[in-house]
N, C-alpha and C positions, 0 to 999 in steps of 0.2 A: 523665154530666153531664144534667141534666133540661131538656128544650127546651121553652119555653113555645109553642108553634105548631101549624100544621093538622099532619096528618098527610102530607100532601105534601112538606113542606119537612122535617118529620123523617126521610121517607125520602131525602131529597138530603145531608142532613148525616151519616147512617148510610152513604152512598153515599163521599161524603167519606172521611171517616174509615177506611173499610173498602178504598178502591181499591187495586186490583192491577191487573197488564195481564191477568190472567187474568177478572177483574171485568168488562172492556170490554163483553162479549157481553152484559151486563145492562143497557146503557144505556138499551136501549129501553123497559126498564119505566118509567123516569123521565123520559126525552126523548122530546119528539115527534118524529114524521120528517122536520119541516120546521124543528127548530131553528136558531136563529140565534146562534152562540157568538161573543163578542169578549173578548179580552184584552189588554194593552198589545203583545203579539207576536202573537197569532194570530188569526183568522177563520175561522169555518167557518160554513157553510150545508147544512145537512142532517145527518142520524144519522151516514151513512158518514163524511163527511167530518169531522165530530168522533170518530168511533172512530180516523180515520188521525192526526188531531191528537195525541190521546191517547196511542197508539201510540208516535208517533215521539218524544213527550215522553218516554215512560218509557224508550225507548231511551237516551234523553241524560241521565236521572236515574233510575236504578235502585232507588236506596235514597230513596224519599220517602214523607212520610207527611204527614195532614193534622190538626189538632186543631180541632174545629169551637169557636169560644170564647162564642158567642151567636147567637142566631136570633130572628127577627122575621116575623110574616106572617101573609096571610089567604090565602081561597082564589084570589085573582087575581094575589098579587104577594107576593115574600118578600125577606128579606137575609141572608145569614150571614156572621159575622166570624170569619176563620180565621187560622191561622198554616201553614206549611207548612215542614216540615224536609227538608233533602235534604242528599246528601254529594256533596264535589267534591275529587278530589285527596287524602283523607283528613281533610278538614276538613268540619265539618256546619254548613250555614248555615241561617238562619231568615228566612223573608219574612213580614209582616205582610199579609192581603189583606181584601177583603170582594167578595161576591158578590151581586149583585140578579138575581133570577129573574122571570119573568113566565111565569103557567100558563096551559094549554090550556084548554078546557073539562073535557077528561075527567081533568084534574087534572095531566098532564106539563107538563114545563117546554118552552115555545114559546121563550122567548130567556133567555140567560144573559150576564151583561155583568160580567167581573172586573176589580178594580181592585188595582193593586200596583205599586210601585214596581221597574220594570224596568232600571232603572239601572244596580244592582251585577250584577244577572245580564248584562246586556250587555257592561260596561263593567269593570266592579269587579274582575274577574278577571284581567284582563290587565296584567301588571305596569307599564307606563307610564301607561296610561289609567287603572288603576285607582287609581294615585297621585294623578293628576290631579284624579279624580273626588272623593276624599277631601277634597283642597284644596278643592275649588270649594264643595261641600256645608259644609265647618268655616266659610267665609268667608261662606257665603250664610245660617246659624245665625243667629237671633235671639236673644241671652241679655240678662240684666237690663242689663248695662254697656253694651251695643250700643243697645240699644232707644232710638230717636230721638236719639240722638248721632251725629256725624259722627265717625268716627274717623280722627285724623290720619294721613298717610301718612308712613313713616318715609324720611329723606333719603337 
């Protein structure tokens, strides 16, 4: 996929798509020592803290891969739109997400904020909670027949 963004963001996209536990030692090539990392579940301050978060993450999800769908940015900030695939109990799951980056003057990432729906990861794979989450999600969805109408409750 051809990305139309600065080289710093292309390097980040490449690392995302090639990420393995063995490549965690390369994080210092694209992340500054004082990296501030945030996602719906984790926070890390500093490169060593980020390496620890990612190494534990790989322990929990050994079969994981990213595909970068789109990238935009300049020398100060950038965005990646991505999908993450991972395996859980023989099933493959897909999460859609977005990452926002702020770059340090040396071109490395000084801040990363990931956005993705953590509800399924946290609750969806639990038998009773998963069923409840699917019901709540279905009820909350706006469909053309529900838009602007009050749906009467069944007696």
